[in-house]
N, CA, C, O and CB atoms as a CASP TS submission, in Angstrom:
PFRMAT TS
TARGET T0000
AUTHOR 0000-0000-0000
METHOD Language model
MODEL 1
PARENT N/A
ATOM      1  N   UNK     1     -44.604  25.413  33.386  1.00  0.00           N
ATOM      2  CA  UNK     1     -45.353  24.527  34.244  1.00  0.00           C
ATOM      3  C   UNK     1     -46.702  24.209  33.584  1.00  0.00           C
ATOM      4  O   UNK     1     -47.405  25.111  33.129  1.00  0.00           O
ATOM      5  CB  UNK     1     -45.549  25.158  35.644  1.00  0.00           C
ATOM      6  N   UNK     2     -47.045  22.953  33.540  1.00  0.00           N
ATOM      7  CA  UNK     2     -48.307  22.520  32.953  1.00  0.00           C
ATOM      8  C   UNK     2     -49.430  22.678  33.975  1.00  0.00           C
ATOM      9  O   UNK     2     -49.237  22.491  35.176  1.00  0.00           O
ATOM     10  CB  UNK     2     -48.213  21.054  32.466  1.00  0.00           C
ATOM     11  N   UNK     3     -50.594  23.023  33.464  1.00  0.00           N
ATOM     12  CA  UNK     3     -51.763  23.187  34.320  1.00  0.00           C
ATOM     13  C   UNK     3     -52.959  22.475  33.699  1.00  0.00           C
ATOM     14  O   UNK     3     -53.021  22.255  32.489  1.00  0.00           O
ATOM     15  CB  UNK     3     -52.077  24.686  34.542  1.00  0.00           C
ATOM     16  N   UNK     4     -53.888  22.128  34.550  1.00  0.00           N
ATOM     17  CA  UNK     4     -55.101  21.441  34.112  1.00  0.00           C
ATOM     18  C   UNK     4     -56.306  22.217  34.639  1.00  0.00           C
ATOM     19  O   UNK     4     -56.322  22.634  35.797  1.00  0.00           O
ATOM     20  CB  UNK     4     -55.127  19.951  34.610  1.00  0.00           C
ATOM     21  N   UNK     5     -57.308  22.410  33.791  1.00  0.00           N
ATOM     22  CA  UNK     5     -58.529  23.081  34.210  1.00  0.00           C
ATOM     23  C   UNK     5     -59.396  22.106  34.992  1.00  0.00           C
ATOM     24  O   UNK     5     -59.749  21.035  34.499  1.00  0.00           O
ATOM     25  CB  UNK     5     -59.298  23.645  32.992  1.00  0.00           C
ATOM     26  N   UNK     6     -59.730  22.487  36.207  1.00  0.00           N
ATOM     27  CA  UNK     6     -60.578  21.663  37.073  1.00  0.00           C
ATOM     28  C   UNK     6     -61.871  22.429  37.324  1.00  0.00           C
ATOM     29  O   UNK     6     -61.958  23.618  37.017  1.00  0.00           O
ATOM     30  CB  UNK     6     -59.853  21.307  38.429  1.00  0.00           C
ATOM     31  N   UNK     7     -62.882  21.751  37.885  1.00  0.00           N
ATOM     32  CA  UNK     7     -64.130  22.454  38.171  1.00  0.00           C
ATOM     33  C   UNK     7     -64.810  21.915  39.425  1.00  0.00           C
ATOM     34  O   UNK     7     -64.561  20.796  39.874  1.00  0.00           O
ATOM     35  CB  UNK     7     -65.076  22.346  36.986  1.00  0.00           C
ATOM     36  N   UNK     8     -65.675  22.760  39.965  1.00  0.00           N
ATOM     37  CA  UNK     8     -66.486  22.421  41.142  1.00  0.00           C
ATOM     38  C   UNK     8     -67.970  22.450  40.786  1.00  0.00           C
ATOM     39  O   UNK     8     -68.820  22.689  41.645  1.00  0.00           O
ATOM     40  CB  UNK     8     -66.194  23.399  42.310  1.00  0.00           C
ATOM     41  N   UNK     9     -68.267  22.210  39.533  1.00  0.00           N
ATOM     42  CA  UNK     9     -69.646  22.310  39.052  1.00  0.00           C
ATOM     43  C   UNK     9     -70.581  21.381  39.827  1.00  0.00           C
ATOM     44  O   UNK     9     -71.658  21.803  40.247  1.00  0.00           O
ATOM     45  CB  UNK     9     -69.708  21.985  37.559  1.00  0.00           C
ATOM     46  N   UNK    10     -70.188  20.150  40.016  1.00  0.00           N
ATOM     47  CA  UNK    10     -71.050  19.198  40.724  1.00  0.00           C
ATOM     48  C   UNK    10     -71.304  19.656  42.159  1.00  0.00           C
ATOM     49  O   UNK    10     -72.422  19.537  42.659  1.00  0.00           O
ATOM     50  CB  UNK    10     -70.418  17.795  40.722  1.00  0.00           C
ATOM     51  N   UNK    11     -70.276  20.178  42.819  1.00  0.00           N
ATOM     52  CA  UNK    11     -70.430  20.651  44.201  1.00  0.00           C
ATOM     53  C   UNK    11     -71.484  21.751  44.288  1.00  0.00           C
ATOM     54  O   UNK    11     -72.374  21.698  45.138  1.00  0.00           O
ATOM     55  CB  UNK    11     -69.086  21.166  44.747  1.00  0.00           C
ATOM     56  N   UNK    12     -71.384  22.739  43.417  1.00  0.00           N
ATOM     57  CA  UNK    12     -72.344  23.845  43.434  1.00  0.00           C
ATOM     58  C   UNK    12     -73.726  23.388  42.995  1.00  0.00           C
ATOM     59  O   UNK    12     -74.732  23.849  43.536  1.00  0.00           O
ATOM     60  CB  UNK    12     -71.864  24.979  42.536  1.00  0.00           C
ATOM     61  N   UNK    13     -73.786  22.492  42.023  1.00  0.00           N
ATOM     62  CA  UNK    13     -75.086  21.991  41.546  1.00  0.00           C
ATOM     63  C   UNK    13     -75.801  21.225  42.650  1.00  0.00           C
ATOM     64  O   UNK    13     -76.976  21.474  42.919  1.00  0.00           O
ATOM     65  CB  UNK    13     -74.904  21.086  40.306  1.00  0.00           C
ATOM     66  N   UNK    14     -75.100  20.296  43.290  1.00  0.00           N
ATOM     67  CA  UNK    14     -75.743  19.474  44.324  1.00  0.00           C
ATOM     68  C   UNK    14     -76.064  20.293  45.573  1.00  0.00           C
ATOM     69  O   UNK    14     -77.039  20.000  46.265  1.00  0.00           O
ATOM     70  CB  UNK    14     -74.842  18.288  44.697  1.00  0.00           C
ATOM     71  N   UNK    15     -75.262  21.311  45.871  1.00  0.00           N
ATOM     72  CA  UNK    15     -75.559  22.178  47.022  1.00  0.00           C
ATOM     73  C   UNK    15     -76.880  22.918  46.820  1.00  0.00           C
ATOM     74  O   UNK    15     -77.512  23.338  47.790  1.00  0.00           O
ATOM     75  CB  UNK    15     -74.414  23.192  47.245  1.00  0.00           C
ATOM     76  N   UNK    16     -77.290  23.074  45.587  1.00  0.00           N
ATOM     77  CA  UNK    16     -78.550  23.742  45.267  1.00  0.00           C
ATOM     78  C   UNK    16     -79.662  22.726  44.957  1.00  0.00           C
ATOM     79  O   UNK    16     -80.730  23.091  44.466  1.00  0.00           O
ATOM     80  CB  UNK    16     -78.355  24.692  44.075  1.00  0.00           C
ATOM     81  N   UNK    17     -79.395  21.463  45.248  1.00  0.00           N
ATOM     82  CA  UNK    17     -80.369  20.374  45.024  1.00  0.00           C
ATOM     83  C   UNK    17     -80.847  20.300  43.583  1.00  0.00           C
ATOM     84  O   UNK    17     -82.019  20.032  43.318  1.00  0.00           O
ATOM     85  CB  UNK    17     -81.569  20.551  45.938  1.00  0.00           C
ATOM     86  N   UNK    18     -79.921  20.543  42.648  1.00  0.00           N
ATOM     87  CA  UNK    18     -80.251  20.455  41.224  1.00  0.00           C
ATOM     88  C   UNK    18     -79.701  19.160  40.644  1.00  0.00           C
ATOM     89  O   UNK    18     -78.604  18.729  40.997  1.00  0.00           O
ATOM     90  CB  UNK    18     -79.691  21.674  40.452  1.00  0.00           C
ATOM     91  N   UNK    19     -80.459  18.549  39.763  1.00  0.00           N
ATOM     92  CA  UNK    19     -79.946  17.408  39.008  1.00  0.00           C
ATOM     93  C   UNK    19     -79.176  17.945  37.809  1.00  0.00           C
ATOM     94  O   UNK    19     -79.237  19.134  37.499  1.00  0.00           O
ATOM     95  CB  UNK    19     -81.105  16.451  38.555  1.00  0.00           C
ATOM     96  N   UNK    20     -78.455  17.059  37.144  1.00  0.00           N
ATOM     97  CA  UNK    20     -77.781  17.471  35.909  1.00  0.00           C
ATOM     98  C   UNK    20     -78.805  17.955  34.896  1.00  0.00           C
ATOM     99  O   UNK    20     -78.569  18.925  34.176  1.00  0.00           O
ATOM    100  CB  UNK    20     -76.949  16.310  35.320  1.00  0.00           C
ATOM    101  N   UNK    21     -79.941  17.274  34.843  1.00  0.00           N
ATOM    102  CA  UNK    21     -81.001  17.662  33.904  1.00  0.00           C
ATOM    103  C   UNK    21     -81.554  19.042  34.241  1.00  0.00           C
ATOM    104  O   UNK    21     -81.810  19.842  33.341  1.00  0.00           O
ATOM    105  CB  UNK    21     -82.136  16.624  33.916  1.00  0.00           C
ATOM    106  N   UNK    22     -81.742  19.331  35.536  1.00  0.00           N
ATOM    107  CA  UNK    22     -82.233  20.652  35.952  1.00  0.00           C
ATOM    108  C   UNK    22     -81.281  21.748  35.479  1.00  0.00           C
ATOM    109  O   UNK    22     -81.698  22.737  34.876  1.00  0.00           O
ATOM    110  CB  UNK    22     -82.397  20.714  37.490  1.00  0.00           C
ATOM    111  N   UNK    23     -79.999  21.551  35.765  1.00  0.00           N
ATOM    112  CA  UNK    23     -79.003  22.555  35.390  1.00  0.00           C
ATOM    113  C   UNK    23     -78.916  22.698  33.874  1.00  0.00           C
ATOM    114  O   UNK    23     -78.751  23.803  33.356  1.00  0.00           O
ATOM    115  CB  UNK    23     -77.627  22.185  35.965  1.00  0.00           C
ATOM    116  N   UNK    24     -79.027  21.594  33.177  1.00  0.00           N
ATOM    117  CA  UNK    24     -78.972  21.632  31.714  1.00  0.00           C
ATOM    118  C   UNK    24     -80.097  22.489  31.149  1.00  0.00           C
ATOM    119  O   UNK    24     -79.875  23.293  30.244  1.00  0.00           O
ATOM    120  CB  UNK    24     -79.051  20.214  31.136  1.00  0.00           C
ATOM    121  N   UNK    25     -81.292  22.320  31.676  1.00  0.00           N
ATOM    122  CA  UNK    25     -82.422  23.129  31.216  1.00  0.00           C
ATOM    123  C   UNK    25     -82.168  24.603  31.505  1.00  0.00           C
ATOM    124  O   UNK    25     -82.400  25.456  30.648  1.00  0.00           O
ATOM    125  CB  UNK    25     -83.733  22.670  31.889  1.00  0.00           C
ATOM    126  N   UNK    26     -81.698  24.898  32.696  1.00  0.00           N
ATOM    127  CA  UNK    26     -81.445  26.284  33.089  1.00  0.00           C
ATOM    128  C   UNK    26     -80.359  26.938  32.235  1.00  0.00           C
ATOM    129  O   UNK    26     -80.425  28.133  31.946  1.00  0.00           O
ATOM    130  CB  UNK    26     -81.050  26.344  34.554  1.00  0.00           C
ATOM    131  N   UNK    27     -79.357  26.148  31.832  1.00  0.00           N
ATOM    132  CA  UNK    27     -78.246  26.671  31.031  1.00  0.00           C
ATOM    133  C   UNK    27     -78.466  26.486  29.530  1.00  0.00           C
ATOM    134  O   UNK    27     -77.648  26.911  28.714  1.00  0.00           O
ATOM    135  CB  UNK    27     -76.951  25.993  31.440  1.00  0.00           C
ATOM    136  N   UNK    28     -79.573  25.851  29.181  1.00  0.00           N
ATOM    137  CA  UNK    28     -79.936  25.615  27.778  1.00  0.00           C
ATOM    138  C   UNK    28     -78.903  24.768  27.039  1.00  0.00           C
ATOM    139  O   UNK    28     -78.507  25.075  25.914  1.00  0.00           O
ATOM    140  CB  UNK    28     -80.109  26.940  27.060  1.00  0.00           C
ATOM    141  N   UNK    29     -78.479  23.696  27.701  1.00  0.00           N
ATOM    142  CA  UNK    29     -77.575  22.709  27.101  1.00  0.00           C
ATOM    143  C   UNK    29     -78.132  21.321  27.407  1.00  0.00           C
ATOM    144  O   UNK    29     -79.154  21.195  28.081  1.00  0.00           O
ATOM    145  CB  UNK    29     -76.099  22.866  27.648  1.00  0.00           C
ATOM    146  N   UNK    30     -77.472  20.298  26.919  1.00  0.00           N
ATOM    147  CA  UNK    30     -77.926  18.937  27.197  1.00  0.00           C
ATOM    148  C   UNK    30     -77.404  18.445  28.552  1.00  0.00           C
ATOM    149  O   UNK    30     -76.419  18.962  29.079  1.00  0.00           O
ATOM    150  CB  UNK    30     -77.470  17.986  26.078  1.00  0.00           C
ATOM    151  N   UNK    31     -78.076  17.452  29.094  1.00  0.00           N
ATOM    152  CA  UNK    31     -77.619  16.844  30.344  1.00  0.00           C
ATOM    153  C   UNK    31     -76.241  16.240  30.143  1.00  0.00           C
ATOM    154  O   UNK    31     -75.406  16.279  31.047  1.00  0.00           O
ATOM    155  CB  UNK    31     -78.615  15.767  30.834  1.00  0.00           C
ATOM    156  N   UNK    32     -75.997  15.685  28.967  1.00  0.00           N
ATOM    157  CA  UNK    32     -74.689  15.092  28.678  1.00  0.00           C
ATOM    158  C   UNK    32     -73.582  16.146  28.722  1.00  0.00           C
ATOM    159  O   UNK    32     -72.469  15.857  29.162  1.00  0.00           O
ATOM    160  CB  UNK    32     -74.708  14.405  27.302  1.00  0.00           C
ATOM    161  N   UNK    33     -73.873  17.343  28.278  1.00  0.00           N
ATOM    162  CA  UNK    33     -72.878  18.424  28.349  1.00  0.00           C
ATOM    163  C   UNK    33     -72.504  18.690  29.804  1.00  0.00           C
ATOM    164  O   UNK    33     -71.323  18.816  30.127  1.00  0.00           O
ATOM    165  CB  UNK    33     -73.420  19.722  27.685  1.00  0.00           C
ATOM    166  N   UNK    34     -73.498  18.776  30.681  1.00  0.00           N
ATOM    167  CA  UNK    34     -73.229  18.992  32.106  1.00  0.00           C
ATOM    168  C   UNK    34     -72.401  17.833  32.651  1.00  0.00           C
ATOM    169  O   UNK    34     -71.439  18.048  33.389  1.00  0.00           O
ATOM    170  CB  UNK    34     -74.556  19.140  32.907  1.00  0.00           C
ATOM    171  N   UNK    35     -72.767  16.622  32.296  1.00  0.00           N
ATOM    172  CA  UNK    35     -72.046  15.440  32.767  1.00  0.00           C
ATOM    173  C   UNK    35     -70.593  15.450  32.315  1.00  0.00           C
ATOM    174  O   UNK    35     -69.699  15.165  33.112  1.00  0.00           O
ATOM    175  CB  UNK    35     -72.730  14.175  32.272  1.00  0.00           C
ATOM    176  N   UNK    36     -70.346  15.771  31.065  1.00  0.00           N
ATOM    177  CA  UNK    36     -68.965  15.744  30.563  1.00  0.00           C
ATOM    178  C   UNK    36     -68.122  16.880  31.145  1.00  0.00           C
ATOM    179  O   UNK    36     -66.910  16.731  31.304  1.00  0.00           O
ATOM    180  CB  UNK    36     -68.959  15.830  29.036  1.00  0.00           C
ATOM    181  N   UNK    37     -68.751  18.009  31.463  1.00  0.00           N
ATOM    182  CA  UNK    37     -68.011  19.082  32.137  1.00  0.00           C
ATOM    183  C   UNK    37     -67.661  18.637  33.549  1.00  0.00           C
ATOM    184  O   UNK    37     -66.514  18.769  33.975  1.00  0.00           O
ATOM    185  CB  UNK    37     -68.837  20.404  32.167  1.00  0.00           C
ATOM    186  N   UNK    38     -68.642  18.111  34.281  1.00  0.00           N
ATOM    187  CA  UNK    38     -68.397  17.662  35.656  1.00  0.00           C
ATOM    188  C   UNK    38     -67.299  16.610  35.730  1.00  0.00           C
ATOM    189  O   UNK    38     -66.514  16.593  36.677  1.00  0.00           O
ATOM    190  CB  UNK    38     -69.677  17.108  36.260  1.00  0.00           C
ATOM    191  N   UNK    39     -67.245  15.738  34.740  1.00  0.00           N
ATOM    192  CA  UNK    39     -66.240  14.676  34.720  1.00  0.00           C
ATOM    193  C   UNK    39     -64.943  15.089  34.037  1.00  0.00           C
ATOM    194  O   UNK    39     -64.051  14.268  33.823  1.00  0.00           O
ATOM    195  CB  UNK    39     -66.798  13.465  34.033  1.00  0.00           C
ATOM    196  N   UNK    40     -64.851  16.369  33.699  1.00  0.00           N
ATOM    197  CA  UNK    40     -63.652  16.963  33.103  1.00  0.00           C
ATOM    198  C   UNK    40     -63.222  16.305  31.795  1.00  0.00           C
ATOM    199  O   UNK    40     -62.036  16.216  31.476  1.00  0.00           O
ATOM    200  CB  UNK    40     -62.523  16.892  34.079  1.00  0.00           C
ATOM    201  N   UNK    41     -64.224  15.849  31.055  1.00  0.00           N
ATOM    202  CA  UNK    41     -63.998  15.306  29.723  1.00  0.00           C
ATOM    203  C   UNK    41     -64.074  16.433  28.702  1.00  0.00           C
ATOM    204  O   UNK    41     -63.401  16.403  27.672  1.00  0.00           O
ATOM    205  CB  UNK    41     -65.027  14.193  29.394  1.00  0.00           C
ATOM    206  N   UNK    42     -64.900  17.421  29.002  1.00  0.00           N
ATOM    207  CA  UNK    42     -65.161  18.541  28.099  1.00  0.00           C
ATOM    208  C   UNK    42     -64.881  19.850  28.825  1.00  0.00           C
ATOM    209  O   UNK    42     -65.301  20.035  29.968  1.00  0.00           O
ATOM    210  CB  UNK    42     -66.623  18.505  27.575  1.00  0.00           C
ATOM    211  N   UNK    43     -64.173  20.755  28.161  1.00  0.00           N
ATOM    212  CA  UNK    43     -63.923  22.097  28.702  1.00  0.00           C
ATOM    213  C   UNK    43     -64.921  23.037  28.031  1.00  0.00           C
ATOM    214  O   UNK    43     -64.926  23.167  26.807  1.00  0.00           O
ATOM    215  CB  UNK    43     -62.421  22.569  28.456  1.00  0.00           C
ATOM    216  N   UNK    44     -65.759  23.686  28.825  1.00  0.00           N
ATOM    217  CA  UNK    44     -66.772  24.554  28.226  1.00  0.00           C
ATOM    218  C   UNK    44     -66.168  25.816  27.613  1.00  0.00           C
ATOM    219  O   UNK    44     -65.077  26.251  27.980  1.00  0.00           O
ATOM    220  CB  UNK    44     -67.804  24.937  29.267  1.00  0.00           C
ATOM    221  N   UNK    45     -66.898  26.376  26.688  1.00  0.00           N
ATOM    222  CA  UNK    45     -66.496  27.668  26.117  1.00  0.00           C
ATOM    223  C   UNK    45     -66.593  28.727  27.215  1.00  0.00           C
ATOM    224  O   UNK    45     -67.215  28.503  28.253  1.00  0.00           O
ATOM    225  CB  UNK    45     -67.394  28.055  24.879  1.00  0.00           C
ATOM    226  N   UNK    46     -65.989  29.846  26.980  1.00  0.00           N
ATOM    227  CA  UNK    46     -66.073  30.955  27.927  1.00  0.00           C
ATOM    228  C   UNK    46     -67.528  31.359  28.128  1.00  0.00           C
ATOM    229  O   UNK    46     -67.953  31.623  29.253  1.00  0.00           O
ATOM    230  CB  UNK    46     -65.241  32.160  27.435  1.00  0.00           C
ATOM    231  N   UNK    47     -68.281  31.407  27.055  1.00  0.00           N
ATOM    232  CA  UNK    47     -69.687  31.784  27.132  1.00  0.00           C
ATOM    233  C   UNK    47     -70.463  30.817  28.022  1.00  0.00           C
ATOM    234  O   UNK    47     -71.249  31.245  28.867  1.00  0.00           O
ATOM    235  CB  UNK    47     -70.305  31.826  25.732  1.00  0.00           C
ATOM    236  N   UNK    48     -70.248  29.521  27.838  1.00  0.00           N
ATOM    237  CA  UNK    48     -70.957  28.533  28.649  1.00  0.00           C
ATOM    238  C   UNK    48     -70.491  28.577  30.097  1.00  0.00           C
ATOM    239  O   UNK    48     -71.310  28.435  31.005  1.00  0.00           O
ATOM    240  CB  UNK    48     -70.759  27.129  28.078  1.00  0.00           C
ATOM    241  N   UNK    49     -69.208  28.769  30.334  1.00  0.00           N
ATOM    242  CA  UNK    49     -68.697  28.873  31.702  1.00  0.00           C
ATOM    243  C   UNK    49     -69.348  30.055  32.419  1.00  0.00           C
ATOM    244  O   UNK    49     -69.745  29.940  33.579  1.00  0.00           O
ATOM    245  CB  UNK    49     -67.157  29.026  31.701  1.00  0.00           C
ATOM    246  N   UNK    50     -69.455  31.187  31.727  1.00  0.00           N
ATOM    247  CA  UNK    50     -70.105  32.357  32.314  1.00  0.00           C
ATOM    248  C   UNK    50     -71.581  32.115  32.569  1.00  0.00           C
ATOM    249  O   UNK    50     -72.116  32.540  33.593  1.00  0.00           O
ATOM    250  CB  UNK    50     -69.933  33.561  31.410  1.00  0.00           C
ATOM    251  N   UNK    51     -72.237  31.434  31.644  1.00  0.00           N
ATOM    252  CA  UNK    51     -73.657  31.134  31.806  1.00  0.00           C
ATOM    253  C   UNK    51     -73.886  30.207  32.999  1.00  0.00           C
ATOM    254  O   UNK    51     -74.814  30.424  33.779  1.00  0.00           O
ATOM    255  CB  UNK    51     -74.217  30.498  30.526  1.00  0.00           C
ATOM    256  N   UNK    52     -73.055  29.182  33.149  1.00  0.00           N
ATOM    257  CA  UNK    52     -73.191  28.268  34.288  1.00  0.00           C
ATOM    258  C   UNK    52     -72.997  29.005  35.610  1.00  0.00           C
ATOM    259  O   UNK    52     -73.737  28.782  36.568  1.00  0.00           O
ATOM    260  CB  UNK    52     -72.180  27.116  34.175  1.00  0.00           C
ATOM    261  N   UNK    53     -72.004  29.877  35.651  1.00  0.00           N
ATOM    262  CA  UNK    53     -71.759  30.665  36.863  1.00  0.00           C
ATOM    263  C   UNK    53     -72.960  31.550  37.175  1.00  0.00           C
ATOM    264  O   UNK    53     -73.380  31.654  38.328  1.00  0.00           O
ATOM    265  CB  UNK    53     -70.490  31.526  36.705  1.00  0.00           C
ATOM    266  N   UNK    54     -73.499  32.173  36.163  1.00  0.00           N
ATOM    267  CA  UNK    54     -74.659  33.046  36.351  1.00  0.00           C
ATOM    268  C   UNK    54     -75.864  32.252  36.861  1.00  0.00           C
ATOM    269  O   UNK    54     -76.536  32.679  37.800  1.00  0.00           O
ATOM    270  CB  UNK    54     -75.013  33.758  35.033  1.00  0.00           C
ATOM    271  N   UNK    55     -76.131  31.120  36.255  1.00  0.00           N
ATOM    272  CA  UNK    55     -77.263  30.277  36.658  1.00  0.00           C
ATOM    273  C   UNK    55     -77.117  29.826  38.106  1.00  0.00           C
ATOM    274  O   UNK    55     -78.099  29.775  38.847  1.00  0.00           O
ATOM    275  CB  UNK    55     -77.379  29.052  35.735  1.00  0.00           C
ATOM    276  N   UNK    56     -75.894  29.499  38.508  1.00  0.00           N
ATOM    277  CA  UNK    56     -75.658  29.013  39.868  1.00  0.00           C
ATOM    278  C   UNK    56     -75.421  30.146  40.871  1.00  0.00           C
ATOM    279  O   UNK    56     -75.338  29.902  42.075  1.00  0.00           O
ATOM    280  CB  UNK    56     -74.468  28.075  39.876  1.00  0.00           C
ATOM    281  N   UNK    57     -75.315  31.369  40.385  1.00  0.00           N
ATOM    282  CA  UNK    57     -75.145  32.518  41.262  1.00  0.00           C
ATOM    283  C   UNK    57     -73.778  32.609  41.910  1.00  0.00           C
ATOM    284  O   UNK    57     -73.645  33.046  43.053  1.00  0.00           O
ATOM    285  CB  UNK    57     -76.174  32.487  42.317  1.00  0.00           C
ATOM    286  N   UNK    58     -72.756  32.187  41.161  1.00  0.00           N
ATOM    287  CA  UNK    58     -71.376  32.244  41.672  1.00  0.00           C
ATOM    288  C   UNK    58     -70.476  32.878  40.617  1.00  0.00           C
ATOM    289  O   UNK    58     -70.889  33.087  39.477  1.00  0.00           O
ATOM    290  CB  UNK    58     -70.855  30.817  42.053  1.00  0.00           C
ATOM    291  N   UNK    59     -69.249  33.179  41.010  1.00  0.00           N
ATOM    292  CA  UNK    59     -68.275  33.706  40.054  1.00  0.00           C
ATOM    293  C   UNK    59     -67.711  32.546  39.234  1.00  0.00           C
ATOM    294  O   UNK    59     -67.638  31.419  39.723  1.00  0.00           O
ATOM    295  CB  UNK    59     -67.129  34.483  40.787  1.00  0.00           C
ATOM    296  N   UNK    60     -67.320  32.814  38.016  1.00  0.00           N
ATOM    297  CA  UNK    60     -66.742  31.779  37.168  1.00  0.00           C
ATOM    298  C   UNK    60     -65.483  31.197  37.815  1.00  0.00           C
ATOM    299  O   UNK    60     -65.179  30.016  37.646  1.00  0.00           O
ATOM    300  CB  UNK    60     -66.417  32.346  35.773  1.00  0.00           C
ATOM    301  N   UNK    61     -64.749  32.044  38.562  1.00  0.00           N
ATOM    302  CA  UNK    61     -63.539  31.573  39.251  1.00  0.00           C
ATOM    303  C   UNK    61     -63.869  30.595  40.380  1.00  0.00           C
ATOM    304  O   UNK    61     -63.019  29.806  40.792  1.00  0.00           O
ATOM    305  CB  UNK    61     -62.757  32.762  39.813  1.00  0.00           C
ATOM    306  N   UNK    62     -65.105  30.650  40.875  1.00  0.00           N
ATOM    307  CA  UNK    62     -65.531  29.686  41.892  1.00  0.00           C
ATOM    308  C   UNK    62     -65.804  28.313  41.268  1.00  0.00           C
ATOM    309  O   UNK    62     -65.610  27.282  41.912  1.00  0.00           O
ATOM    310  CB  UNK    62     -66.789  30.197  42.619  1.00  0.00           C
ATOM    311  N   UNK    63     -66.248  28.311  40.030  1.00  0.00           N
ATOM    312  CA  UNK    63     -66.570  27.055  39.334  1.00  0.00           C
ATOM    313  C   UNK    63     -65.347  26.395  38.712  1.00  0.00           C
ATOM    314  O   UNK    63     -65.188  25.176  38.778  1.00  0.00           O
ATOM    315  CB  UNK    63     -67.601  27.312  38.257  1.00  0.00           C
ATOM    316  N   UNK    64     -64.488  27.204  38.111  1.00  0.00           N
ATOM    317  CA  UNK    64     -63.354  26.675  37.355  1.00  0.00           C
ATOM    318  C   UNK    64     -62.051  27.234  37.902  1.00  0.00           C
ATOM    319  O   UNK    64     -61.964  28.408  38.261  1.00  0.00           O
ATOM    320  CB  UNK    64     -63.493  27.008  35.859  1.00  0.00           C
ATOM    321  N   UNK    65     -61.028  26.367  37.960  1.00  0.00           N
ATOM    322  CA  UNK    65     -59.722  26.797  38.465  1.00  0.00           C
ATOM    323  C   UNK    65     -58.631  25.963  37.812  1.00  0.00           C
ATOM    324  O   UNK    65     -58.883  24.873  37.299  1.00  0.00           O
ATOM    325  CB  UNK    65     -59.652  26.674  40.013  1.00  0.00           C
ATOM    326  N   UNK    66     -57.415  26.493  37.839  1.00  0.00           N
ATOM    327  CA  UNK    66     -56.267  25.790  37.264  1.00  0.00           C
ATOM    328  C   UNK    66     -55.522  25.053  38.357  1.00  0.00           C
ATOM    329  O   UNK    66     -55.319  25.576  39.453  1.00  0.00           O
ATOM    330  CB  UNK    66     -55.322  26.771  36.536  1.00  0.00           C
ATOM    331  N   UNK    67     -55.118  23.834  38.047  1.00  0.00           N
ATOM    332  CA  UNK    67     -54.353  23.018  38.991  1.00  0.00           C
ATOM    333  C   UNK    67     -53.018  22.657  38.333  1.00  0.00           C
ATOM    334  O   UNK    67     -52.993  22.160  37.206  1.00  0.00           O
ATOM    335  CB  UNK    67     -55.151  21.721  39.409  1.00  0.00           C
ATOM    336  N   UNK    68     -51.943  22.901  39.018  1.00  0.00           N
ATOM    337  CA  UNK    68     -50.619  22.547  38.500  1.00  0.00           C
ATOM    338  C   UNK    68     -50.485  21.032  38.440  1.00  0.00           C
ATOM    339  O   UNK    68     -50.939  20.316  39.333  1.00  0.00           O
ATOM    340  CB  UNK    68     -49.494  23.159  39.379  1.00  0.00           C
ATOM    341  N   UNK    69     -49.858  20.562  37.381  1.00  0.00           N
ATOM    342  CA  UNK    69     -49.633  19.114  37.239  1.00  0.00           C
ATOM    343  C   UNK    69     -48.316  18.716  37.852  1.00  0.00           C
ATOM    344  O   UNK    69     -47.954  17.540  37.829  1.00  0.00           O
ATOM    345  CB  UNK    69     -49.667  18.696  35.767  1.00  0.00           C
TER
END
């Protein structure tokens, strides 16, 4: 069965009233990186996924999940 990695990054970011630029600074990446992750164009490394979860105060499993195709 094929699966696709999905994310809730935008949901958690906006719930904390953060812009993409705010989150990018906190995670030490570019705003474009945040944008491409949110739009599921780019799959972050494990290290970046963990860092984003830590910055947002959630588990990595809350941010990223697999969806069956």
